[in-house]
C-alpha positions in Angstrom: -33.4 -2.7 89.9 -32.4 0.8 89.1 -28.8 1.7 88.3 -27.9 5.0 89.8 -25.2 6.9 87.8 -24.3 9.9 89.9 -21.5 12.0 91.3 -21.5 13.5 94.8 -19.8 16.7 95.8 -19.0 18.5 99.0 -19.9 22.2 98.7 -19.5 25.1 101.1 -23.0 25.9 102.5 -22.8 29.5 101.2 -22.3 28.2 97.6 -25.2 25.8 97.5 -27.8 28.3 96.6 -25.7 29.7 93.7 -25.7 26.3 92.1 -29.4 26.3 92.0 -29.9 29.9 90.9 -28.3 29.4 87.5 -27.8 26.6 85.0 -24.8 25.9 82.9 -26.0 28.6 80.4 -26.9 31.1 83.2 -30.7 30.7 83.1 -32.7 29.9 86.2 -34.5 26.6 86.7 -37.7 25.5 88.5 -37.1 23.7 91.9 -38.8 21.0 93.9 -38.2 20.6 97.6 -38.7 17.6 100.0 -37.9 16.8 103.6 -36.2 13.4 103.8 -35.6 11.4 107.0 -33.6 8.2 106.3 -32.8 5.5 108.9 -30.1 3.0 108.1 -30.4 -0.5 109.5 -27.7 -3.2 110.2 -26.8 -5.7 112.8 -24.6 -4.7 115.8 -21.6 -6.3 113.9 -22.5 -4.5 110.7 -23.1 -7.6 108.7 -24.7 -5.8 105.7 -21.8 -3.3 105.5 -19.3 -6.2 105.4 -21.1 -7.6 102.4 -21.1 -4.2 100.6 -24.8 -3.5 101.2 -26.8 -0.6 102.7 -30.4 -0.9 103.8 -32.4 2.2 104.6 -36.0 3.2 105.2 -36.8 6.7 104.1 -39.8 8.8 105.1 -40.8 11.1 102.3 -44.2 12.9 102.0 -45.8 10.6 104.5 -44.7 7.4 102.8 -42.0 5.0 103.7 -39.6 3.7 101.0 -37.1 0.8 101.7 -33.9 0.9 99.6 -31.2 -1.6 99.2 -27.9 -0.4 97.6 -25.0 -2.3 96.3 -22.0 -1.7 94.0 -18.3 -1.0 93.9 -17.4 1.6 96.5 -16.8 4.9 94.9 -18.2 3.9 91.6 -20.2 6.3 89.5 -22.9 3.6 89.0 -24.5 1.5 91.8 -27.4 -0.9 92.0 -30.5 0.4 93.8 -33.7 -1.5 94.7 -36.7 0.3 96.1 -40.0 -0.8 97.6 -42.7 1.0 99.5 -43.1 -0.4 103.0 -45.8 0.1 105.7 -43.7 1.8 108.3 -40.2 2.8 109.6 -39.0 -0.8 110.0 -37.5 -2.8 107.1 -39.6 -5.5 105.5 -37.1 -8.1 104.3 -39.6 -10.1 102.4 -39.6 -7.2 100.0 -35.8 -7.6 99.5 -36.3 -10.6 97.2 -34.4 -10.4 93.9 -31.9 -8.0 95.5 -28.3 -8.8 96.8 -29.8 -8.7 100.3 -31.8 -11.9 99.6 -28.9 -14.2 100.1 -28.4 -12.9 103.7 -32.1 -12.7 104.6 -33.2 -15.0 107.5 -35.6 -14.6 110.4 -32.5 -14.3 112.6 -31.3 -11.3 110.5 -34.6 -9.6 110.7 -34.6 -9.8 114.5 -31.0 -8.5 114.7 -31.5 -5.5 112.5 -31.5 -2.2 114.3 -31.1 1.5 113.5 -27.4 2.4 113.1 -27.7 6.1 112.1 -30.1 8.6 110.6 -30.0 11.5 108.1 -32.4 14.4 108.1 -32.1 16.6 105.0 -34.0 19.3 103.1 -33.5 18.3 99.5 -33.9 20.8 96.6 -33.8 19.4 93.1 -33.6 20.7 89.6 -33.4 19.1 86.2 -30.9 20.2 83.7 -30.5 19.6 80.0 -26.8 19.2 79.0 -26.7 18.6 75.3 -29.0 15.6 74.8 -28.8 14.4 78.4 -31.1 14.9 81.3 -29.3 15.4 84.7 -30.9 15.9 88.1 -29.2 18.3 90.6 -30.0 17.6 94.2 -28.8 19.9 96.9 -28.9 18.5 100.4 -28.8 20.5 103.6 -29.2 18.8 107.0 -27.4 16.5 109.4 -26.2 13.0 109.8 -26.2 11.4 113.3 -25.3 8.3 115.1 -26.1 8.3 118.8 -24.6 11.4 120.3 -22.4 12.1 117.3 -23.8 14.3 114.5 -22.3 16.2 111.6 -23.8 18.8 109.2 -24.6 17.8 105.6 -24.0 20.3 102.7 -23.6 18.4 99.5 -24.6 18.2 95.8 -25.6 15.2 93.8 -25.6 15.0 90.0 -27.6 12.0 88.7 -27.7 11.1 85.1 -31.4 10.4 84.3 -30.9 9.8 80.6 -28.2 10.4 78.0 -24.4 10.3 77.9 -22.2 9.9 81.0 -19.8 12.4 79.3 -22.4 15.1 79.8 -22.5 14.3 83.6 -18.8 15.1 83.7 -19.3 18.3 81.7 -21.8 19.5 84.3 -19.5 18.4 87.1 -16.7 20.5 85.8 -19.0 23.5 85.5 -20.2 23.3 89.2 -16.6 22.7 90.3 -15.5 25.9 88.6 -18.4 28.0 89.7 -19.0 26.8 93.3 -15.7 25.2 94.3 -17.4 21.8 94.5 -15.2 18.9 95.6 -15.9 15.3 94.5 -16.7 13.1 97.5 -16.6 9.4 96.9 -18.2 8.6 100.3 -22.0 8.0 100.3 -24.1 9.2 103.2 -24.2 5.6 104.3 -20.4 5.4 104.5 -20.2 8.6 106.5 -22.9 7.4 108.8 -21.0 4.1 109.5 -17.9 6.1 110.1 -19.6 8.2 112.8 -21.3 5.2 114.3 -18.0 3.4 114.8 -16.4 6.5 116.3 -14.4 7.5 113.2 -13.7 11.1 112.5 -11.4 13.2 110.3 -8.3 11.1 111.1 -6.0 9.4 108.6 -7.7 6.6 106.6 -5.9 3.4 105.6 -6.5 1.4 102.4 -9.6 -0.9 102.2 -9.4 -4.5 101.1 -9.7 -5.2 97.4 -11.9 -8.1 96.2 -11.6 -9.3 92.6 -13.5 -12.0 90.9 -11.3 -14.3 88.8 -13.6 -14.0 85.7 -13.2 -10.2 85.4 -11.4 -8.9 82.4 -8.1 -7.0 83.2 -9.8 -3.7 82.3 -12.7 -4.3 84.7 -10.3 -5.5 87.4 -8.2 -2.3 87.0 -11.4 -0.3 87.4 -12.0 -1.9 90.8 -8.4 -1.4 91.9 -8.2 2.2 90.7 -11.4 3.2 92.4 -10.2 1.7 95.7 -6.9 3.6 95.5 -8.7 6.8 94.5 -10.9 6.4 97.6 -7.8 5.9 99.7 -6.1 9.1 98.9 -9.2 11.3 98.7 -10.3 10.0 102.2 -7.1 11.7 103.6 -7.7 15.1 102.1 -9.2 16.4 105.4 -6.4 15.1 107.5 -3.9 16.8 105.2 -5.8 20.0 105.6 -5.6 19.5 109.3 -1.8 19.1 109.0 -2.0 15.5 110.2 1.4 13.8 109.5 -0.2 10.3 109.2 -2.9 11.8 106.8 -0.1 13.1 104.6 1.6 9.7 104.7 -1.7 7.8 103.9 -2.5 10.2 101.0 0.9 9.6 99.5 0.5 5.8 99.9 -2.9 6.0 98.1 -1.3 8.0 95.3 1.6 5.6 95.0 -0.9 2.6 94.9 -2.8 4.2 92.1 0.4 5.0 90.2 1.6 1.5 90.7 -1.7 0.1 89.4 -1.3 2.2 86.3 2.2 0.8 85.8 1.0 -2.8 86.3 -1.8 -2.4 83.7 0.2 -0.2 81.4 -0.2 -2.5 78.4 -4.0 -2.2 78.3 -4.6 1.5 79.3 -5.1 4.2 76.7 -1.9 6.1 76.3 -3.0 9.8 75.8 -5.5 10.1 78.6 -3.4 8.0 81.0 -0.4 10.2 80.4 -2.4 13.3 81.4 -3.7 11.6 84.6 -0.1 10.5 85.5 1.1 14.0 85.1 -1.5 15.3 87.6 -0.9 12.5 90.1 2.8 13.2 90.0 2.1 16.9 90.7 0.1 16.1 93.8 2.6 13.5 95.0 5.4 16.1 94.6 3.4 18.7 96.6 3.1 16.3 99.5 6.6 14.9 99.4 8.5 17.6 101.4 6.0 17.4 104.3 6.6 13.7 104.7 10.4 13.8 104.1 11.0 16.6 106.6 8.5 15.1 109.2 10.4 11.8 109.1 13.8 13.5 109.3 12.7 15.7 112.2 11.2 12.8 114.2 13.7 10.0 113.5 17.0 12.0 113.1 16.8 15.5 114.5 14.8 15.1 117.7 16.8 12.1 119.1 20.2 13.8 118.9 19.6 15.8 122.1 19.5 12.4 123.9 22.8 11.2 122.5 25.4 13.7 123.8 25.0 16.4 121.2 25.3 19.9 122.8 21.9 21.4 123.6 22.6 24.6 121.6 23.3 22.6 118.4 20.4 20.3 118.9 18.0 23.1 119.6 19.2 25.2 116.6 18.8 22.3 114.1 15.5 21.3 115.6 14.1 24.8 115.3 15.3 25.1 111.7 13.6 22.0 110.6 10.5 22.7 112.6 10.0 25.9 110.6 10.6 24.0 107.4 8.1 21.3 108.4 5.4 23.9 109.0 6.1 25.4 105.6 6.0 22.0 103.9 2.7 21.1 105.6 1.3 24.4 104.5 2.3 23.6 100.9 0.5 20.2 101.2 -2.6 21.8 102.6 -2.7 24.4 99.8 -2.4 21.6 97.2 -5.5 19.8 98.4 -7.4 23.0 98.8 -6.7 24.1 95.2 -8.9 24.1 92.1 -6.3 22.0 90.4 -6.8 19.3 93.0 -10.6 19.4 92.5 -10.2 19.2 88.8 -7.8 16.2 89.2 -10.5 14.3 91.1 -13.0 14.7 88.3 -10.5 13.9 85.6 -9.3 10.7 87.4 -12.8 9.3 88.0 -13.9 10.0 84.5 -10.7 8.3 83.2 -11.4 5.3 85.4 -15.1 4.9 84.6 -15.1 5.7 80.8 -11.6 4.7 79.6 -11.4 1.7 77.2 -8.7 -0.9 76.8 -6.0 -0.1 74.3 -6.4 -3.5 72.6 -8.7 -6.5 72.9 -7.6 -8.9 75.6 -9.5 -12.1 76.2 -7.5 -13.1 79.3 -9.1 -13.2 82.7 -7.6 -11.1 85.5 -6.4 -14.4 87.1 -4.2 -15.2 84.1 -3.2 -11.6 83.7 -2.2 -11.3 87.4 -0.1 -14.5 87.3 1.8 -13.2 84.3 2.4 -9.8 85.8 3.7 -11.1 89.1 6.0 -13.7 87.5 7.5 -11.1 85.1 8.1 -8.5 87.7 9.6 -10.9 90.2 12.1 -12.2 87.7 13.2 -8.7 86.8 13.5 -7.6 90.4 15.5 -10.7 91.4 17.9 -10.2 88.5 18.6 -6.6 89.4 18.8 -7.4 93.1 21.6 -10.0 92.6 24.0 -7.1 91.9 22.7 -4.7 94.7 26.2 -3.8 95.8 27.1 -2.6 92.4 24.1 -0.2 92.2 24.4 3.5 92.7 21.9 5.5 94.7 19.7 6.2 91.7 19.6 2.6 90.7 18.8 1.4 94.2 15.9 3.9 94.3 14.5 2.4 91.0 14.9 -1.1 92.5 13.0 0.0 95.6 10.2 1.3 93.4 10.1 -1.9 91.5 9.9 -3.9 94.8 7.1 -1.6 96.1 5.1 -2.1 92.9 5.3 -5.9 93.3 4.1 -5.5 96.9 1.1 -3.5 95.8 0.4 -6.1 93.1 0.4 -8.8 95.7 -2.1 -6.8 97.7 -4.3 -6.0 94.6 -4.4 -9.7 93.4 -4.6 -11.5 96.8 -8.3 -12.2 96.6 -7.8 -14.2 93.4 -5.7 -16.9 95.2 -7.0 -19.9 97.2 -6.3 -20.3 100.9 -3.2 -22.4 100.5 -1.6 -20.0 98.0 -2.4 -17.0 100.2 0.2 -18.1 102.8 2.8 -18.1 100.1 1.6 -14.7 99.1 1.9 -13.5 102.7 5.4 -14.8 102.9 6.3 -13.1 99.7 4.8 -9.9 100.9 6.7 -10.0 104.1 10.0 -10.5 102.2 9.2 -7.7 99.9 8.3 -5.4 102.8 11.7 -6.1 104.4 13.5 -5.3 101.2 11.5 -2.2 100.6 12.1 -1.0 104.2 15.8 -1.5 104.0 16.1 0.2 100.5 13.7 3.0 101.7 15.9 3.7 104.7 18.9 3.9 102.5 17.1 6.3 100.3 16.0 8.4 103.3 19.6 8.5 104.5 20.8 10.1 101.2 18.0 12.7 101.5 18.8 13.3 105.2 22.5 13.8 104.4 21.6 16.5 102.0 19.3 18.2 104.5 21.9 18.0 107.3 24.7 19.4 105.1 22.5 22.2 103.9 21.6 23.0 107.6 25.3 23.2 108.5 26.3 25.3 105.5 23.4 27.7 105.8 23.5 28.2 109.6 23.8 31.8 110.9 27.3 32.6 112.3 26.1 32.5 115.9 25.0 28.9 115.5 27.2 27.6 112.7 29.6 25.5 114.7 27.0 24.0 117.0 24.6 23.3 114.1 27.5 21.8 112.0 28.4 19.5 114.9 24.8 18.3 115.2 24.5 17.8 111.5 27.7 15.8 111.4 26.6 13.6 114.2 23.4 12.8 112.3 25.2 12.0 109.0 27.8 9.8 110.8 25.2 7.9 112.8 23.1 7.2 109.7 26.2 6.1 107.7 26.8 3.3 110.2 23.2 2.2 110.0 23.2 2.2 106.2 26.0 -0.5 106.1 23.8 -3.0 107.9 20.7 -2.1 105.9 22.5 -2.8 102.7 23.5 -6.2 103.9 20.0 -7.0 105.0 18.5 -6.0 101.7 21.1 -8.0 99.7 20.3 -11.1 101.8 16.5 -10.8 101.3 16.9 -10.2 97.6 19.0 -13.4 97.2 16.1 -15.3 98.8 13.5 -13.8 96.5 11.9 -16.5 94.3 9.2 -16.7 91.7 5.7 -17.4 93.2 5.2 -20.7 91.3 1.5 -20.9 92.1 -1.5 -19.8 90.0 -4.5 -17.9 91.2 -7.1 -20.2 92.8 -4.3 -22.7 93.4 
């Protein structure tokens, strides 16, 4: 087995050549070129993909090389097993001593078929960065699955020898010079996406699988990589001004920030503080787009159907439609910026190379049980006096509930089948509490937006717009009373889990 340690970047086609022309110190480098045709195989139900594996046969210089890859999705380091084969079809007998061996049967061999193919012209150079040797590979070509095909224009940096810190040094250099954007998706993942009809639409979170013997630090790495993949997968939808893409990117960011909070006692303080600052910046850049989008769809647009004069309804709708367009432009600018590209490199380096603050001999199973128990007790204690909390305190309680929900999702795979039903019930209760408290929080924000709209309206529309704004505020106030009761009832029913992982 070889262990690949590499970073992949998307690069504008016009910038690819400039990466190869000069090195980090400005001097040119010799190049090597190859034509690579790679066919990826799986069953019709994508059994290999479900087990975290890819199987390809690559034709290069008249030879055929079979490759099995495995590893954490998005990780800098992945396992790779290569063998030369006679032709374009896989030879599963040569997959012994690889993760594919456990799945290998005669039936599997018969069911394997081509799923997608990549055709690229690869240009490589070797760079010396301090005492490390790093290979740059520029790929130009296409990736296709049936009638669907997309261009490929990307850069791979692979550490051949030396220190992984040097890999990140070179990564920052090419980001700065060529606007290269870290891409956590492999060609295999992109190919599967096209094969299943996926495109640039919003992407939801993927399941997280933890092994109970992992250390808390290693478990955090798995969780953090998954959340990083979640929010970066939605960069293109945000650039396309897709409202669901904005929502999913915010969810991914919140999940990563929640994971940092859950593992706060083991993470290094200084580097974690810097990462948290940048994640908060990006979250804040996306927030107005989501808030105004929800307000427009759930509060403004329906008023025309509820007896509000058309003039007032139209005026307030036009006002917030303009604000929505500006907010989505702000979100798009954020994920197109150099600051965003630097953030991605900083975050993955922090995930991959960060050390625990202190020695911890607990398994993640014991750590997860303690985290859930402690946070449930605190949330229940605060929730018992919900009616005495002001808006700021309710907001903090909502965040606390949300973090517990994310923790349940992160740690679900550590629990046995019987315990998972209790986890599902707990997650449903937390979701109802979070939804009620979230709506209460939205109403406070909507009230401010509606009042601002009434006060800032031009004279010609002031009375009509004020009437529409007042209607929205009054309607949401009535709804808020019921939501507060619902949240209080669910909080009183919140109980400690009383079941251990694998129980």
